[in-house]
N, C-alpha and C positions, 0 to 999 in steps of 0.2 A: 596478459592483456586479460585486465576486468573487466568483466560482462553483468551487466545484470539483467535479464528478459523478463516484462510482465507479457501475461496474457490473462485472459478473463473474463477482460470486456464485452460491453454490447451495449445494446437497445432493451430497457425494461419497460413494464409499467408500473407504476407507483403502489407501493404494498410489497413488491416483486422481490428477488434477491439473486444476490449474484457472488460468483469465490474470484477473487483474485490470488493471482500468481506467480509469484518475483523469484524466480531462479538464476542462483549466481555464481559465475567460474572466475577461474584464476583470482581467489583471495581465498584467507584462513577463514569461510565464514560464519564458523564459531565464535569467533573470535568479534562479530561484526554488533553494533547495536543496530537495528531492524524500523525500516521506517518508512509508511506511506505517506504522502502529502496529495493533494491534490491542486486545479488548477482551474477555476472555472474563468469563460469571457470577459474580462475587463476587472480580474481581482488577481488580487496577489498569492501566491503559493500559499496555501495552510498546512498542517501537519495534523493529521487525521487519528493515523494511533503508531505509537513504535510500542517496540520490544527490545530490550536489552539483552546482550548477553548471555545474562542469567535469567534471562524470562521474565523480570517485570513490566509490565503496560500500563500503559496511560489511553489516553483516547482527549479528542479535541468535544466540548460539551455536544456539541448537537450530534453527536453520530453511538454516544453511551448507552450503553441499553441496544442496539441495533448492527454495531459494525462490530465483531472480535477480530483483533490479530494474532497470530497462532507463527511458531517456529518451527519444520522438520529439520537441523545439520546435519541427520544422515544426509539429505536428498539436497544441504545446502538451498535450501525453497521458506519463503515467507511468504502467508497467504492472510488475506482481508477477507474475511466473511463479513459480504453487505445484507441485512434484511433489511425490513420495511421500507423500503426505500421511498426519494421520497424526489421529488422534480427537480431542490433545493442544490441535491446530492449532484448533479450533471457539473461532468468535469472531466476533466485527462486526470488521471491517478499517476504517481509518477510513486515507483520504490526507491529506497534510498540503504544504502548500507558506509556506515562509519565507524570509523575506529578510533580517529583524531582528525587536529586540522587538516588534516593534508591525506587522509586513507580516507576519503569522502565521495560516494562515486553513486551515481544516479543511472538510474533505467531512461530506457525513450519514450515513455509513456502509454499507456491503453485508457480507451475515450468509456464512459458512463455516460451513460444517455439514459433519463429517465423520463417517461414521456407517454400516454398516451394515444 
């Protein structure tokens, strides 16, 4: 059974930092492309950052230069370092692991709130 478990969310002031972690189990982690998505109230889920199985990364424009995605295949974990956080970054953040259309898994989400 595949599981993705996110952690690291919370309440932070504008300008602050958080690091999200997503640990996978039950899958050959190193072969999966990994992504962080977010969904704010009343908005569609959007891709924030992704890292391929080969280590290539891409970012949504609004987070470029502030967020960094990385992975540690030995620990089956993907990270999202978020710096210079803004109120508009407030959302539930979801981890995604994808290898094909059918091998596509999601975590339960972790809340990030940026507020003073």
